[in-house]
Structures are given as structure tokens and as C-alpha cells.
C-alpha positions as CSV (number, residue, x, y, z in Angstrom):
1,X,39.1,-4.9,-23.7
2,X,37.9,-8.5,-23.3
3,X,35.1,-9.9,-21.0
4,X,37.4,-12.9,-20.4
5,X,39.9,-10.7,-18.7
6,X,37.3,-9.0,-16.6
7,X,35.9,-12.3,-15.4
8,X,39.4,-13.6,-14.6
9,X,40.3,-10.4,-12.6
10,X,37.2,-10.8,-10.4
11,X,37.6,-14.6,-10.2
12,X,41.1,-14.1,-8.8
13,X,39.9,-11.5,-6.2
14,X,41.0,-8.4,-8.1
15,X,39.2,-5.1,-8.3
16,X,37.5,-4.0,-11.5
17,X,38.1,-0.5,-13.0
18,X,35.3,1.8,-13.9
19,X,36.1,1.2,-17.6
20,X,35.8,-2.6,-17.1
21,X,32.5,-2.3,-15.2
22,X,31.1,0.0,-17.9
23,X,32.3,-2.3,-20.6
24,X,30.6,-5.3,-19.0
25,X,27.3,-3.6,-18.3
26,X,27.0,-1.8,-21.7
27,X,27.9,-5.0,-23.6
28,X,25.5,-7.2,-21.7
29,X,22.6,-4.7,-22.0
30,X,23.2,-4.3,-25.7
31,X,23.6,-8.0,-26.4
32,X,27.3,-8.0,-27.3
33,X,28.2,-10.0,-24.2
34,X,26.2,-13.2,-23.7
35,X,24.5,-14.6,-20.6
36,X,27.2,-17.2,-20.1
37,X,29.9,-14.7,-19.5
38,X,27.8,-12.3,-17.5
39,X,26.7,-15.3,-15.3
40,X,30.4,-16.1,-14.7
41,X,31.0,-12.5,-13.7
42,X,28.0,-12.5,-11.3
43,X,29.3,-15.7,-9.7
44,X,32.8,-14.3,-9.3
45,X,31.2,-11.2,-7.6
46,X,29.2,-13.6,-5.4
47,X,32.3,-15.3,-4.2
48,X,34.7,-12.3,-4.0
49,X,32.4,-9.3,-3.4
50,X,33.1,-5.8,-4.6
51,X,34.7,-2.8,-3.0
52,X,32.5,0.3,-2.1
53,X,34.0,2.0,-5.2
54,X,33.2,-0.9,-7.5
55,X,29.7,-1.2,-6.1
56,X,29.0,2.5,-6.7
57,X,30.4,2.3,-10.2
58,X,28.3,-0.8,-11.0
59,X,25.2,1.1,-9.7
60,X,25.9,4.1,-11.9
61,X,26.6,2.0,-15.0
62,X,23.2,0.3,-14.5
63,X,21.4,3.6,-13.8
64,X,22.8,5.0,-17.1
65,X,21.9,1.9,-19.1
66,X,18.5,3.3,-20.1
67,X,16.2,6.3,-19.4
68,X,16.4,8.5,-16.4
69,X,14.1,11.1,-14.8
70,X,15.3,14.6,-14.6
71,X,13.9,16.2,-11.4
72,X,16.4,19.1,-11.3
73,X,13.7,21.7,-11.8
74,X,12.6,21.0,-8.2
75,X,16.0,21.6,-6.7
76,X,16.8,19.7,-3.5
77,X,13.2,19.2,-2.4
78,X,12.7,15.9,-4.2
79,X,12.7,12.8,-2.0
80,X,12.1,9.1,-2.7
81,X,11.5,6.2,-0.5
82,X,12.3,2.5,-1.1
83,X,11.3,-0.5,0.9
84,X,13.2,-3.8,0.6
85,X,9.8,-5.6,0.7
86,X,7.6,-7.0,3.4
87,X,4.1,-8.2,4.4
88,X,1.5,-5.6,5.0
89,X,3.9,-2.8,4.1
90,X,1.7,0.1,2.9
91,X,4.0,2.8,4.2
92,X,4.3,4.7,0.9
93,X,0.6,5.3,0.8
94,X,1.0,7.1,4.2
95,X,4.3,8.8,4.2
96,X,4.2,10.4,0.7
97,X,1.1,12.5,1.4
98,X,2.6,13.5,4.7
99,X,6.0,14.6,3.1
100,X,4.3,16.3,0.2
101,X,1.9,18.2,2.5
102,X,4.9,19.6,4.3
103,X,6.5,20.9,1.1
104,X,8.7,18.0,-0.2
105,X,8.3,16.8,-3.8
106,X,7.6,13.1,-4.0
107,X,8.0,11.8,-7.5
108,X,8.2,8.0,-7.1
109,X,8.3,5.0,-9.4
110,X,7.1,1.8,-7.9
111,X,6.8,-1.8,-8.7
112,X,4.3,-4.6,-8.4
113,X,4.2,-7.3,-5.8
114,X,5.9,-10.7,-6.4
115,X,5.8,-13.7,-4.2
116,X,4.8,-13.2,-0.6
117,X,5.5,-9.4,-0.6
118,X,3.1,-6.8,-1.9
119,X,3.7,-3.9,-4.4
120,X,2.6,-0.3,-4.0
121,X,1.4,-0.1,-7.6
122,X,-1.0,-3.0,-7.0
123,X,-2.4,-1.4,-3.9
124,X,-3.1,1.8,-5.7
125,X,-4.8,0.0,-8.7
126,X,-7.3,-1.4,-6.2
127,X,-8.7,2.1,-6.2
128,X,-11.1,2.2,-9.3
129,X,-9.7,4.5,-12.0
130,X,-6.2,5.0,-10.6
131,X,-3.7,5.1,-13.5
132,X,-0.2,3.8,-12.7
133,X,1.1,4.3,-16.2
134,X,2.0,7.9,-17.0
135,X,4.1,9.5,-19.7
136,X,7.2,11.3,-18.5
137,X,5.7,14.7,-19.3
138,X,2.5,13.8,-17.3
139,X,4.7,12.4,-14.5
140,X,6.6,15.7,-14.2
141,X,3.6,17.9,-14.6
142,X,1.8,16.2,-11.7
143,X,5.0,16.4,-9.5
144,X,5.0,20.2,-10.1
145,X,1.3,20.7,-9.6
146,X,0.5,18.3,-6.7
147,X,4.0,17.7,-5.3
148,X,3.2,14.0,-5.4
149,X,3.1,11.4,-8.1
150,X,3.5,7.6,-8.1
151,X,3.6,5.6,-11.3
152,X,5.1,2.3,-12.5
153,X,8.6,2.2,-13.9
154,X,9.0,3.1,-17.5
155,X,9.9,0.3,-19.9
156,X,13.5,1.5,-20.4
157,X,14.4,2.4,-16.8
158,X,17.6,0.5,-15.9
159,X,17.4,-2.2,-18.5
160,X,20.7,-3.6,-17.4
161,X,19.3,-4.3,-13.9
162,X,16.3,-6.1,-15.4
163,X,18.5,-8.4,-17.5
164,X,21.0,-9.0,-14.7
165,X,18.4,-9.7,-12.1
166,X,16.8,-12.3,-14.3
167,X,20.2,-13.9,-14.8
168,X,21.0,-13.8,-11.1
169,X,17.6,-15.5,-10.4
170,X,18.6,-18.4,-12.7
171,X,22.2,-18.8,-11.4
172,X,21.8,-18.6,-7.6
173,X,23.5,-15.3,-7.3
174,X,20.6,-13.2,-6.0
175,X,21.9,-13.0,-2.5
176,X,25.1,-11.1,-3.2
177,X,25.3,-7.8,-1.1
178,X,26.9,-5.7,-3.9
179,X,24.5,-7.0,-6.5
180,X,21.4,-6.5,-4.3
181,X,22.5,-3.0,-3.3
182,X,23.4,-1.9,-6.9
183,X,20.1,-3.3,-8.2
184,X,18.0,-1.3,-5.7
185,X,20.1,1.9,-5.9
186,X,20.4,1.9,-9.7
187,X,16.6,2.4,-9.9
188,X,16.6,5.1,-7.3
189,X,19.5,7.0,-9.0
190,X,17.7,6.7,-12.4
191,X,14.5,8.0,-10.8
192,X,16.1,11.3,-10.1
193,X,15.3,12.2,-6.5
194,X,17.9,14.3,-4.6
195,X,17.2,12.5,-1.3
196,X,16.4,8.9,-0.7
197,X,15.1,7.2,2.5
198,X,15.5,3.4,2.5
199,X,13.2,1.2,4.6
200,X,15.4,-1.9,5.1
201,X,13.3,-4.8,6.5
202,X,14.7,-7.4,8.8
203,X,13.1,-10.6,9.9
204,X,11.2,-13.7,8.7
205,X,9.0,-11.9,6.2
206,X,11.9,-9.9,4.7
207,X,14.7,-10.8,2.3
208,X,17.3,-10.0,5.0
209,X,16.5,-12.4,7.8
210,X,18.6,-10.8,10.6
211,X,19.1,-7.2,11.8
212,X,22.8,-7.5,11.2
213,X,22.3,-8.5,7.6
214,X,19.8,-5.7,7.1
215,X,22.3,-3.2,8.6
216,X,25.0,-4.4,6.3
217,X,22.8,-3.9,3.2
218,X,21.7,-0.5,4.5
219,X,25.3,0.6,5.0
220,X,26.3,-0.4,1.4
221,X,23.3,1.4,-0.1
222,X,23.9,4.6,2.0
223,X,27.5,4.5,0.8
224,X,26.5,4.1,-2.8
225,X,24.1,7.0,-2.7
226,X,26.6,9.3,-0.9
227,X,29.3,8.5,-3.4
228,X,26.9,9.3,-6.3
229,X,26.0,12.7,-4.8
230,X,22.6,11.9,-3.2
231,X,21.5,12.4,0.4
232,X,20.6,8.9,1.7
233,X,19.5,7.5,5.0
234,X,18.4,4.0,5.9
235,X,15.8,3.0,8.5
236,X,16.1,-0.7,9.6
237,X,12.6,-1.9,10.6
238,X,11.2,-5.2,11.9
239,X,9.5,-7.7,9.5
240,X,9.2,-10.7,11.8
241,X,5.5,-9.7,12.1
242,X,3.4,-8.2,9.3
243,X,3.1,-4.4,9.5
244,X,-0.3,-3.1,10.7
245,X,-3.4,-5.2,10.7
246,X,-4.1,-5.7,7.0
247,X,-2.4,-7.8,4.3
248,X,-3.9,-7.4,0.7
249,X,-4.3,-4.6,-1.7
250,X,-7.7,-2.9,-1.0
251,X,-7.5,-3.8,2.7
252,X,-4.1,-2.1,2.9
253,X,-5.4,1.0,1.2
254,X,-8.2,1.2,3.7
255,X,-5.8,0.9,6.6
256,X,-3.6,3.6,5.1
257,X,-6.5,6.0,4.7
258,X,-7.6,5.4,8.3
259,X,-4.1,6.2,9.6
260,X,-4.1,9.5,7.7
261,X,-7.5,10.2,9.4
262,X,-5.7,9.9,12.8
263,X,-6.4,6.2,13.5
264,X,-4.4,3.1,12.9
265,X,-2.1,0.4,14.4
266,X,0.7,1.6,16.6
267,X,3.4,-0.3,14.7
268,X,2.4,1.0,11.3
269,X,2.1,4.6,12.7
270,X,5.6,4.4,14.3
271,X,7.3,3.2,11.1
272,X,5.5,5.7,8.9
273,X,6.2,8.6,11.2
274,X,9.9,7.8,11.5
275,X,10.2,7.4,7.7
276,X,8.4,10.6,7.0
277,X,10.5,12.5,9.6
278,X,13.7,11.4,7.8
279,X,12.3,12.4,4.5
280,X,11.7,15.9,5.7
281,X,15.1,16.1,7.4
282,X,16.9,15.2,4.2
283,X,14.7,17.1,1.6
284,X,13.8,20.2,3.5
285,X,16.7,20.5,5.9
286,X,14.5,20.3,9.0
287,X,16.0,19.4,12.4
288,X,14.8,16.2,14.1
289,X,12.3,17.9,16.5
290,X,11.0,20.2,13.8
291,X,10.4,17.2,11.4
292,X,8.7,15.2,14.1
293,X,6.3,18.1,14.9
294,X,5.6,18.7,11.2
295,X,4.7,15.1,10.6
296,X,2.3,14.9,13.5
297,X,0.7,18.3,12.6
298,X,0.3,17.2,9.0
299,X,-1.8,14.2,10.1
300,X,-3.7,15.9,13.0
301,X,-4.6,18.9,10.9
302,X,-5.9,16.8,8.0
303,X,-3.4,18.3,5.6
304,X,-1.9,14.8,4.8
305,X,-5.3,13.3,4.1
306,X,-6.2,16.3,1.9
307,X,-2.9,15.7,0.0
308,X,-3.8,12.0,-0.4
309,X,-7.1,12.9,-2.0
310,X,-5.5,15.5,-4.3
311,X,-2.9,12.9,-5.4
312,X,-5.5,10.1,-6.0
313,X,-7.8,12.4,-8.0
314,X,-4.9,13.7,-10.1
315,X,-4.2,10.1,-11.3
316,X,-7.9,9.3,-12.0
317,X,-8.8,7.5,-8.8
318,X,-12.4,7.5,-7.6
319,X,-12.4,9.7,-4.5
320,X,-15.6,8.2,-3.3
321,X,-13.6,5.1,-2.4
322,X,-11.3,7.2,-0.2
323,X,-14.1,9.1,1.4
324,X,-15.9,5.9,2.1
325,X,-13.4,3.0,2.1
326,X,-16.3,0.4,2.2
327,X,-16.6,1.2,-1.6
328,X,-13.2,-0.3,-2.3
329,X,-13.3,-3.9,-3.8
330,X,-14.9,-6.3,-1.4
331,X,-14.5,-10.1,-1.3
332,X,-17.5,-12.4,-1.7
333,X,-16.3,-14.8,1.1
334,X,-15.1,-14.0,4.6
335,X,-13.6,-16.8,6.6
336,X,-13.1,-16.4,10.3
337,X,-9.9,-18.1,11.7
338,X,-10.3,-19.2,15.3
339,X,-7.6,-19.9,17.8
340,X,-7.0,-23.6,18.5
341,X,-5.6,-23.0,22.0
342,X,-5.2,-20.2,24.6
343,X,-2.1,-18.3,25.3
344,X,0.0,-15.2,24.4
345,X,1.0,-14.9,20.7
346,X,4.8,-15.0,21.0
347,X,5.6,-15.0,17.2
348,X,3.9,-14.6,13.8
349,X,5.6,-16.0,10.8
350,X,5.3,-13.0,8.4
351,X,6.3,-15.1,5.3
352,X,3.7,-17.7,6.0
353,X,1.0,-15.0,6.4
354,X,2.1,-13.5,3.1
355,X,1.8,-16.9,1.4
356,X,-1.6,-17.3,3.0
357,X,-2.7,-14.0,1.4
358,X,-1.3,-15.2,-1.9
359,X,-3.4,-18.4,-1.7
360,X,-6.5,-16.2,-1.2
361,X,-5.7,-14.4,-4.5
362,X,-3.9,-11.3,-3.1
363,X,-0.5,-12.0,-4.6
364,X,1.2,-13.5,-7.7
365,X,4.0,-16.0,-8.4
366,X,4.9,-14.4,-11.8
367,X,4.9,-10.7,-12.6
368,X,2.2,-10.9,-15.3
369,X,-0.3,-13.0,-13.2
370,X,-3.6,-11.2,-12.3
371,X,-4.4,-10.6,-8.7
372,X,-7.6,-10.1,-6.8
373,X,-7.6,-6.6,-5.2
374,X,-10.3,-7.6,-2.7
375,X,-8.4,-10.7,-1.3
376,X,-6.4,-10.6,1.8
377,X,-6.2,-10.9,5.6
378,X,-7.4,-8.8,8.5
379,X,-5.3,-9.7,11.6
380,X,-7.4,-9.4,14.7
381,X,-4.7,-10.4,17.1
382,X,-0.9,-9.8,16.9
383,X,2.3,-10.6,18.7
384,X,2.1,-10.0,22.4
385,X,-1.7,-10.2,22.7
386,X,-3.5,-13.0,24.6
387,X,-6.0,-15.2,22.8
388,X,-8.5,-17.7,24.1
389,X,-9.3,-21.0,22.4
390,X,-12.1,-20.5,19.9
391,X,-11.6,-16.8,19.7
392,X,-11.3,-15.2,16.2
393,X,-7.7,-14.2,15.4
394,X,-8.1,-13.2,11.8
395,X,-10.5,-12.8,8.9
396,X,-9.6,-14.1,5.5
397,X,-11.1,-12.4,2.4
398,X,-11.4,-14.2,-0.9
399,X,-13.5,-14.6,-4.0
400,X,-12.3,-18.2,-4.5
401,X,-14.9,-21.0,-4.0
402,X,-12.2,-23.1,-2.3
403,X,-9.7,-21.4,-0.1
404,X,-7.8,-24.6,0.3
405,X,-5.7,-24.8,3.5
406,X,-5.5,-21.1,4.0
407,X,-7.0,-21.3,7.5
408,X,-4.5,-24.0,8.6
409,X,-1.7,-22.1,7.0
410,X,-2.6,-18.9,8.9
411,X,-2.8,-20.8,12.2
412,X,0.5,-22.5,11.6
413,X,2.1,-19.0,11.4
414,X,1.2,-18.3,15.0
415,X,3.3,-19.4,18.0
416,X,1.8,-19.2,21.5
417,X,3.0,-19.6,25.1
418,X,1.7,-19.1,28.6
419,X,3.8,-16.0,29.2
420,X,4.0,-12.9,27.0
421,X,7.0,-12.3,24.8
422,X,9.4,-9.4,25.3
423,X,8.3,-6.3,23.5
424,X,9.9,-6.2,20.1
425,X,11.6,-3.1,18.6
426,X,9.8,-1.9,15.5
427,X,12.4,0.6,14.4
428,X,15.7,-1.2,14.9
429,X,18.3,1.2,13.7
430,X,18.9,4.3,11.5
431,X,22.0,4.3,9.2
432,X,23.3,7.7,8.1
């Protein structure tokens, strides 16, 4: 078998066999196939796409390229959640304790933030003492004892995806639906959960800018998981506006804790509850009404908050910072952003707000860059609300002596008008 023939088949619009896909992935991961040939194949896929079968087989080949997590001891109760990335997206901190407190087993591997979107691992590391790096034995032990564990990915989980993504980034082939879907799902398959709930973001602050594009990605990923023997459901949610009221690591932890105490922004609560309900339906076989009641009871009774504390303590986190969120990292400087004119906020550019948080120190441009856990944004007014000229619309938190044009950047993200906008839909669709 030759890589030349594989590239030519896909270049000419043909379908690749399982053996050809395995040959390409194994060879590229092991170094026998060079970047030039793999880049040519990625470009051919970008132009000609892949069938549902090809995409599933590419996913499985990448999932099998390195280590995998065996969660079979937990039967069908294991459930994972993945978000395609957004601004202010702290849903994992909320929904995992809810699901685990209801009897599901949540053993999740998560990444760090890059660019204008945040990462769950970074948010958790803003809690003093929290350890994101765990051995496989420790990871499984905590899953069994607590029912909830979240750690960073092991060094050898889906190495094929790491190599291929870096190559796609250099060759303008990132935005290929089968390559996006197989990248995401290979990590989920290797992570071992029986059920997977996908939060596919749509809007200005997301990778998929329109609801139709988000639906298309969701359908491909649901199909992949189903073909590979997993229960998968995708929830398409809005990311034109940042989720909740906080953007930035410690600020988002604080907001998540408050929601589990029964308070919190309506949009964040809606997304979290729908995701948690779907996790319970898939992993525990609950009906829709039963799952909805279980989620609400979990929060109102305090069981979800108790499970959060158990989880954080198990991974070394200082529980004093959960009991009293004012003990989380705090920024030395707080800048108040005031409205320049009166009117209703009709739109908020989530990507600009994410870049504003980055400029304050809350994000990174490269994966090894340090971040400031205390930096971020508290949004005092959101889409649909009326603001008066001179009224505070946000607070910016930073430890930088010079915040540059952060205030101007934030204001440039807001659009106003004399009349209120139509109420936006937070949960756009559910793909089963």
C-alpha cells in the first residue's frame, strides 16, 4: 500500500477504505509518512470531504493511535461532555456535579484555553491546590470513589490528532467538517465514556458561526459516536453573547459555585440544566421529565454543591475558596467600563469580549503561555437590557499596570439601539 495512491484516490473524489485510513494514520503518527504527504491528504479531504463511514473510521484510527481509558468497570453509567468552545463557558463546573450527584459517573479529560475561548482545566487550577495531572490509576480510583474526576489529557492520548491538528493549522485545512468532527470525537472515544453529550456552540464567539453550520457539525459527531457504539446527543447553543456574567478563570469558578447554590444568570442556568438533563437521560436511562426533576432537585437540595466540594477536595483543591469565593485569586486593579450612550444593548460581540479578557491576562495565544487566574470581566449588562450614558456596563479585572485599550475594546463589542432586540434563543436545537 502506498500513500501516493491514497492521496490520489481522495484527490479524485474517491472513498478510502478502512485499511487505507489506518495505514495513513498509523504511518503519520509513527513518522513513516511525512508531513508533506499528510498535508496533501488533508487538503484532498478539505476539497472532497469524507463519507459518514470514512469519518467514523478516521475517528477510530486516531482514537487507537495512543492510550485509551478503560471505564468498562462502571458499565453504562459513564457520561462525558464536550463543548466546541466559547466565551464564559463554565458549564462543566456545574453539570458534572449535578450528574454525579444523581448517580452518573463523570470521568472527564479536559484541555486548556487557547485564543479567545477558555479551558476548564485553567478554571479549576485557579482554585489553590487543585491538581489537574493525575495518573491513570488515581483517575480511575477517584471516578469509583467520588463518581466525578476531571484531569488534563495524558501525554499519549490520541497522538495522531495532535500531529494532524498542528499540520491542519499550518495548511489552512482546520475548517473541514470531517476533520473537525474526527478530531473532537477521537478524544471522546479514547476517553472511554459510554455516553457523550456535545455542546455545539453557534455564533460570533464560536468556531461555527451559524446555527446551520453548528447543526451540520453536530449531526456528523452524533453519527460518528453512534457508529462506534456510543450513545451521543448534541445540544446546539447560542454563543453570539458570552454565557453567564463572568469571563475569566477565577471569576467563572465563582459564578459556577453560585449557580450550584441556587443563584446565577438565567442563560447559564438554562444551558447547564439542559445539558445535565441529557446526560442523565443517556447514562441512567431517565425519561425527559424525570431527568428534568432530578437536575432541579439536585441543585435545590444542595446535593450538587456537596458533590462539587467532594470533587474539589479529592483533587487537592482548597475548599475554603469554595465556601467563601472571595478567597479565590483577586486582581489588584478593577476598571469600570461606562456606557458612552443610552439605549438597549442589541448585540454583544462574544469574540471581542473574549479578546478583551485575553488582553487583561485571562487567556493565552500559545498553549504554554502563563495566564493570570484573577484576570477577567464581569458583565453588568447584557443583550436586551437598557443602559444609560455614563452607567457602568462591565468591570475589568487585571494585575497589569497598563490595560491598554481594553475598555475601548469592550465598548466596541456592544451594539445599541432605541428599541430592544428580539429575545434570542439560548438552546437552539437538540440533535439525537
